[in-house]
C-alpha positions as CSV (number, residue, x, y, z in Angstrom):
1,M,4.8,-12.8,-6.9
2,Q,3.4,-16.3,-7.5
3,D,1.7,-18.7,-5.1
4,I,1.4,-16.2,-2.4
5,K,-0.4,-17.3,0.8
6,F,-2.3,-14.8,2.9
7,P,-2.1,-13.1,5.3
8,I,0.7,-10.9,4.0
9,K,2.6,-8.6,6.4
10,F,4.3,-5.3,5.5
11,S,6.9,-4.2,8.0
12,F,8.6,-0.8,7.6
13,N,12.2,-0.3,8.4
14,I,12.8,2.5,10.9
15,T,16.6,2.2,10.9
16,T,17.1,3.4,7.3
17,L,16.9,6.8,5.7
18,S,14.8,5.7,2.8
19,N,11.1,4.8,2.9
20,D,11.2,1.0,2.6
21,F,9.5,-2.1,3.9
22,T,9.6,-5.9,3.6
23,A,6.5,-8.0,2.6
24,T,6.3,-11.5,3.9
25,D,3.6,-14.2,3.3
26,A,1.9,-16.6,5.7
27,S,4.9,-18.9,5.7
28,G,7.2,-16.1,6.8
29,K,8.9,-16.1,3.3
30,T,10.0,-12.7,2.0
31,I,8.0,-12.0,-1.1
32,A,9.1,-8.4,-1.8
33,Y,11.4,-5.6,-0.6
34,V,9.9,-2.2,-1.5
35,K,12.1,0.8,-1.7
36,Q,11.0,4.4,-2.4
37,K,13.6,6.8,-3.8
38,M,13.7,9.9,-1.6
39,F,13.5,13.5,-2.7
40,K,12.1,12.7,-6.1
41,L,9.5,15.1,-7.8
42,K,7.8,12.0,-9.3
43,E,7.2,8.9,-7.2
44,D,9.8,6.2,-8.0
45,I,9.3,2.8,-6.3
46,S,11.4,-0.3,-6.8
47,I,10.2,-3.8,-5.7
48,F,12.9,-6.4,-5.3
49,N,12.6,-10.1,-4.5
50,N,14.4,-9.6,-1.2
51,Q,16.4,-7.1,1.0
52,N,19.6,-8.0,-0.8
53,K,18.0,-6.5,-4.0
54,T,19.3,-9.4,-6.1
55,Q,16.4,-9.1,-8.6
56,L,14.1,-6.2,-9.5
57,N,10.6,-7.6,-10.0
58,Y,8.5,-4.4,-10.4
59,K,8.7,-0.6,-10.8
60,I,5.9,1.8,-9.8
61,S,6.0,5.3,-11.2
62,A,3.7,8.3,-11.2
63,D,2.2,9.8,-14.3
64,K,2.6,13.3,-13.0
65,W,4.8,15.5,-10.8
66,I,3.8,15.6,-7.2
67,D,0.0,15.7,-7.2
68,F,-2.8,14.4,-4.9
69,S,-4.7,12.8,-7.8
70,A,-1.9,11.1,-9.7
71,A,-2.0,7.6,-11.1
72,Y,0.8,5.1,-10.5
73,S,1.7,2.5,-13.1
74,F,2.9,-1.0,-12.2
75,K,5.5,-2.4,-14.6
76,N,7.1,-5.9,-14.4
77,S,10.8,-6.7,-14.9
78,K,10.2,-6.7,-18.7
79,G,8.8,-3.2,-18.6
80,Q,5.2,-4.4,-19.3
81,E,2.4,-2.6,-17.5
82,V,0.4,-4.9,-15.4
83,G,-2.0,-2.3,-14.0
84,K,-2.1,0.9,-12.1
85,I,-3.6,2.6,-9.0
86,A,-5.2,6.1,-9.1
87,R,-5.9,8.2,-6.1
88,K,-9.3,10.0,-6.3
89,G,-8.0,13.4,-5.2
90,W,-11.0,15.3,-3.7
91,A,-12.7,12.0,-2.6
92,S,-9.6,11.1,-0.7
93,I,-9.4,14.2,1.5
94,W,-11.8,12.8,4.1
95,K,-11.5,9.0,3.5
96,A,-8.8,7.4,1.4
97,H,-10.2,6.4,-2.0
98,Y,-8.3,4.6,-4.8
99,E,-9.1,2.9,-8.0
100,L,-7.3,-0.2,-9.2
101,I,-7.1,-0.4,-13.0
102,D,-6.2,-3.6,-14.9
103,K,-3.6,-3.9,-17.8
104,H,-6.4,-3.2,-20.3
105,Q,-7.0,0.3,-18.6
106,K,-10.3,-0.8,-17.2
107,L,-11.5,-0.1,-13.7
108,Q,-11.4,-3.4,-11.8
109,Y,-11.4,-2.7,-8.0
110,L,-11.8,0.1,-5.5
111,I,-9.8,0.6,-2.3
112,R,-11.5,2.6,0.5
113,E,-10.6,3.5,4.0
114,E,-13.2,1.9,6.3
115,N,-13.3,4.6,9.1
116,A,-12.0,8.1,8.5
117,W,-12.4,9.0,12.2
118,I,-9.5,6.7,13.2
119,K,-7.1,8.8,11.1
120,V,-8.5,12.0,12.5
121,L,-8.1,10.9,16.1
122,D,-4.6,9.5,15.4
123,S,-3.5,12.9,13.9
124,V,-5.0,15.0,16.7
125,L,-3.8,13.0,19.6
126,G,-0.4,12.4,17.9
127,Q,0.3,16.1,18.6
128,I,0.1,15.7,22.4
129,P,3.5,15.1,24.0
130,I,4.1,11.6,25.4
131,L,0.6,10.4,24.4
132,G,1.6,10.9,20.7
133,G,4.1,8.1,21.0
134,F,1.3,5.6,21.8
135,T,-1.2,6.5,19.0
136,G,0.3,3.7,16.9
137,Y,-1.1,1.3,19.4
138,L,-4.5,3.0,19.8
139,F,-5.6,3.9,16.3
140,N,-5.3,1.3,13.5
141,P,-7.0,2.2,10.2
142,S,-8.1,-0.4,7.7
143,Y,-8.5,-0.3,4.0
144,V,-10.7,-2.7,2.0
145,V,-10.6,-3.7,-1.7
146,T,-14.0,-4.2,-3.2
147,D,-15.1,-5.3,-6.7
148,L,-17.5,-3.3,-8.8
149,R,-20.4,-5.1,-7.1
150,N,-19.1,-3.8,-3.7
151,T,-18.0,-7.3,-2.5
152,S,-15.1,-7.1,-0.1
153,I,-12.0,-9.0,-1.5
154,V,-9.0,-8.1,0.6
155,R,-8.5,-6.0,3.7
156,M,-5.4,-4.3,4.9
157,K,-5.2,-3.3,8.6
158,K,-2.5,-1.4,10.5
159,E,-1.3,-3.5,13.4
160,P,-0.6,-1.9,16.8
161,S,3.1,-0.8,16.7
162,F,5.2,2.2,17.4
163,F,5.7,4.5,14.4
164,G,2.8,2.8,12.5
165,R,5.3,0.4,10.9
166,K,3.3,-2.9,10.6
167,F,0.4,-3.8,8.3
168,E,-1.4,-7.0,7.5
169,L,-3.4,-8.0,4.4
170,T,-6.1,-10.6,4.8
171,Q,-7.9,-12.3,1.9
172,L,-11.7,-12.3,2.2
173,K,-12.7,-13.9,-1.1
174,P,-10.9,-16.1,-3.7
175,I,-9.0,-14.2,-6.4
176,D,-6.9,-15.3,-9.4
177,E,-3.1,-14.8,-9.4
178,D,-3.2,-11.8,-11.8
179,D,-5.6,-9.9,-9.6
180,K,-3.7,-10.9,-6.5
181,E,-0.5,-9.4,-8.0
182,R,-2.3,-6.2,-8.9
183,I,-4.0,-5.8,-5.5
184,I,-0.8,-6.4,-3.6
185,L,1.1,-3.9,-5.8
186,G,-1.8,-1.4,-5.2
187,Y,-1.6,-1.8,-1.5
188,M,2.2,-1.3,-1.6
189,M,1.8,2.0,-3.3
190,M,-1.2,3.1,-1.2
191,V,0.5,2.4,2.1
192,L,3.5,4.6,1.1
193,L,1.1,7.4,0.2
194,E,-1.1,7.0,3.3
195,R,1.8,6.9,5.8
196,R,3.1,10.2,4.3
197,R,-0.4,11.8,4.9
198,G,-0.3,10.8,8.5
């Protein structure tokens, strides 16, 4: 993922059995096709260059069996680890909280949900017949990446849509290409986990 221009859009496919989505950049170019293997005890995510799956660019895998505080490693096509994302288990019960770790195993960024009440209202009202089908238009959580000085770097916001299938990443501060790659991979893993939580 080189020379990517923000904003980046994630669009989930609702016509397939697998949990998959396409990522496109500001020019509309597909930068990744993300596919999660279903029914696995450990998360197994493949990131291809396009929907034809002609080239595998990254793999994301969990370090544990199903666990709400697992870490997920990002490996490139050569099998080299380029970073990881770790969910802070108990801290994430109320508001989503993740740590982005660089390839040297050092904490680099944090990803936090900006307003936990949006997810609560979405979950509660989603149980009401008829109204539940419209919550994807009413409640749209956002998640911001901050550096260790608490400066906001990138924000991901769910866009109004049925089934909560569209998300947009907006760059707030300049970042280098390595960090951009790690942040995008982190958001890709995080959005799969957060959609499963509701």
